C-alpha positions in Angstrom: 34.9 29.1 44.2 36.2 31.0 41.2 33.2 32.4 39.2 35.3 34.5 36.9 34.3 33.9 33.3 36.9 33.3 30.6 36.9 36.3 28.4 37.8 36.5 24.7 40.6 38.9 23.9 41.1 38.3 20.3 39.7 36.3 17.3 41.3 35.7 13.9 40.9 33.3 11.0 43.3 32.2 8.2 43.6 29.4 5.7 44.5 27.0 8.6 41.5 27.7 10.7 40.4 29.9 13.6 42.6 31.5 16.3 41.2 32.6 19.6 42.9 34.2 22.7 41.0 33.9 25.9 41.9 34.9 29.5 40.8 33.6 32.9 42.4 35.1 35.9 46.2 34.8 35.5 45.9 32.3 32.6 45.9 33.4 29.0 45.1 30.7 26.5 45.5 30.3 22.7 42.9 28.1 21.0 43.0 26.6 17.6 39.3 26.5 16.9 36.7 26.9 19.7 37.9 24.3 22.1 41.4 22.9 21.4 43.9 24.5 23.8 47.2 25.0 22.0 49.1 27.1 24.6 48.4 28.5 28.1 50.4 31.3 29.5 50.8 31.9 33.3 51.0 35.7 33.1 53.2 36.3 36.2 55.8 33.7 35.0 55.7 32.9 31.2 58.2 30.1 31.6 55.8 28.0 33.7 54.4 25.1 31.7 50.7 24.9 32.5 49.4 22.3 30.1 50.3 18.6 30.8 51.3 17.9 27.2 54.0 20.6 27.3 55.3 19.3 30.6 55.4 15.8 29.2 57.3 17.0 26.1 60.1 18.3 28.5 60.8 14.7 29.7 63.1 15.0 26.6 65.5 16.6 29.1 66.0 13.2 30.7 68.0 12.4 27.6 69.3 15.9 26.6 70.3 17.5 29.9 72.0 20.7 28.5 70.7 21.5 25.1 72.8 24.1 23.3 70.8 24.3 20.1 67.1 23.6 19.9 64.6 23.5 17.0 60.9 24.1 17.8 58.3 23.2 15.1 55.1 25.1 15.8 55.3 28.3 17.9 51.8 28.5 19.3 51.8 30.8 22.3 55.5 30.3 22.9 55.2 28.0 25.9 58.2 25.8 24.9 60.1 28.8 23.7 59.7 30.6 27.1 60.6 27.5 29.0 63.8 26.7 27.1 64.9 30.4 27.1 64.4 30.7 30.9 66.2 27.5 31.9 68.9 27.4 29.2 69.7 31.1 28.6 72.7 30.4 26.4 70.8 28.0 24.1 70.3 29.0 20.5 66.6 28.4 19.5 65.2 28.2 16.0 61.4 28.2 15.6 59.6 27.3 12.4 55.9 28.4 12.2 53.8 28.3 9.1 51.1 30.7 10.2 52.0 34.4 10.2 48.8 34.9 12.3 50.2 32.7 15.0 53.5 34.6 15.1 51.7 37.9 15.3 49.4 36.7 18.0 52.2 35.2 20.1 54.0 38.6 19.9 50.9 40.6 20.8 49.4 38.4 23.6 52.0 35.9 24.8 55.2 37.9 25.4 57.1 36.4 22.5 59.9 38.5 21.1 62.2 38.0 18.2 64.6 40.7 19.3 66.7 38.2 21.3 69.9 37.4 19.3 69.6 33.7 20.3 66.1 33.3 19.0 65.2 33.0 15.4 61.5 32.8 14.5 61.0 31.8 10.9 57.7 32.2 9.1 58.0 29.2 6.8 56.8 25.7 6.0 58.5 23.4 8.5 59.0 20.7 5.8 61.1 23.1 3.7 62.9 24.5 6.8 64.0 21.1 8.1 64.9 19.9 4.6 67.2 22.9 4.1 68.8 22.3 7.5 69.3 18.7 6.7 70.9 19.5 3.3 73.3 22.0 4.9 74.3 19.5 7.5 73.1 21.6 10.4 72.4 19.8 13.7 70.3 20.3 16.8 70.6 18.8 20.3 66.8 18.7 20.6 64.0 19.0 18.1 60.5 19.7 19.5 57.6 19.1 17.1 54.3 20.6 18.3 52.6 21.1 15.0 48.8 21.3 15.2 45.8 23.0 13.6 42.2 23.2 14.8 41.5 19.7 13.5 44.4 18.0 15.3 48.0 17.1 14.5 49.2 18.8 11.3 49.8 16.6 8.3 53.6 16.9 8.5 53.6 14.7 11.6 53.0 11.7 9.3 55.1 13.0 6.4 57.9 10.5 5.9 60.3 13.0 4.3 59.7 15.5 7.2 60.3 12.8 9.8 63.5 11.6 8.0 64.8 15.2 7.9 64.1 15.6 11.6 66.2 12.5 12.1 69.0 13.9 10.0 69.2 17.3 11.8 69.4 15.7 15.2 72.8 15.3 16.9 73.8 11.7 17.5 73.4 12.1 21.3 70.1 14.2 20.9 66.5 13.4 20.2 63.3 14.5 18.4 60.2 14.8 20.5 56.8 14.8 18.8 53.4 15.8 20.3 50.7 13.7 18.8 47.2 12.5 19.6 45.7 9.0 20.0 42.2 9.7 18.8 40.6 7.0 16.6 40.9 9.3 13.5 44.6 9.9 14.2 45.4 6.2 13.5 48.1 6.4 16.2 49.2 2.7 16.0 50.1 3.2 12.3 52.0 6.4 13.2 53.9 4.7 16.0 54.9 1.9 13.6 56.1 4.4 11.1 58.3 6.1 13.7 59.7 2.9 14.9 60.7 1.9 11.3 62.3 5.3 10.6 64.2 5.4 13.9 65.1 1.7 14.0 62.9 1.1 17.1 64.7 3.8 19.1 61.3 5.3 20.2 59.8 5.8 23.6 56.1 6.8 24.0 54.4 8.7 26.7 50.6 8.6 26.5 48.7 11.0 28.7 45.5 9.0 28.5 44.2 5.7 27.0 42.3 7.5 24.2 41.5 11.0 22.9 44.6 12.4 24.5 48.1 13.6 23.8 50.9 11.1 23.1 54.5 12.2 23.3 57.0 10.3 21.2 60.7 10.6 21.9 62.6 9.4 18.8 66.4 8.9 18.9 68.9 8.7 16.0 70.6 5.7 17.7 70.5 3.6 20.9 72.8 5.7 23.1 69.7 6.9 25.1 69.3 3.4 26.6 72.2 4.0 28.9 70.2 6.8 30.6 67.1 4.7 31.4 68.3 3.3 34.7 69.0 6.8 36.0 65.6 8.3 35.2 64.0 7.9 38.6 66.8 9.7 40.4 67.0 12.3 37.7 63.3 12.9 37.8 63.4 13.8 41.5 66.2 16.3 40.8 64.3 17.8 37.9 61.2 18.3 40.0 63.0 20.6 42.2 64.8 22.5 39.5 62.0 22.9 36.9 58.9 22.8 39.1 57.3 20.0 37.1 56.1 16.7 38.5 58.8 14.7 36.6 58.6 11.7 38.9 55.0 11.0 37.8 55.9 11.4 34.1 59.0 9.1 34.7 56.8 6.3 36.1 54.4 6.6 33.2 57.3 6.6 30.7 58.8 3.5 32.2 55.5 1.7 32.6 54.5 2.3 29.0 57.7 1.1 27.5 58.0 -2.2 29.4 58.6 -4.3 26.3 61.7 -2.3 25.5 62.9 -2.3 29.1 62.6 -6.1 29.3 64.8 -6.5 26.2 67.4 -4.1 27.7 67.5 -5.6 31.2 70.4 -8.0 30.5 72.4 -5.2 29.0 71.9 -2.2 31.3 70.1 -3.3 34.3 72.2 -6.3 35.2 
């Protein structure tokens, strides 16, 4: 039995709440507040995704197999950044992070560097950043939104202008993936309805629990993704070997939780 106690390496506070960095064995964790794990770094291999929600977010690769340009909203401890950089070394990655304290903490404790020419870490409000990209016509293959504070999902996750701009900066064959929660106070059914309206029902959900848990939403600019659904099982087996994530389990969950959509599509793509 491992009796090693998680030790606190760093504490900080800003206008968005508390930041804590703790370490237990080979795991270094970033907390927003006292108990909400935002990121977890496996020290020997930073590209390994330890937390389930981060693994689930990467089911986005079912629909975007070779991203060339990725936008990450919310740096945290850099889990998603490390993963994308490792497996897609030629990919251009933009990161928008509103908290300078998070950026400094990620650099100091989570092996995040902005010296890579393909990585741009911007200290900014994500709403403004995405709006500017939308106005300039810039596009991304994959937009990953992991915007949280110590109280839960950040307000921008339900901001209609922000969501619309995420839609606008996504390539026609790409997608936006949002990490949300389904606690009672998060009013998730209302949020899901909003996403379906803004993305013309081109939304898949992946809940990691029936309540008080993460929910991943894959939102698509059009219905092209539907042609990929019948290949997910085979692809998930291949991805498990390549990425070291239990993608078959996430695939089963994804298909089970979106049965209503699959039923409507059977005549078109499963016949």
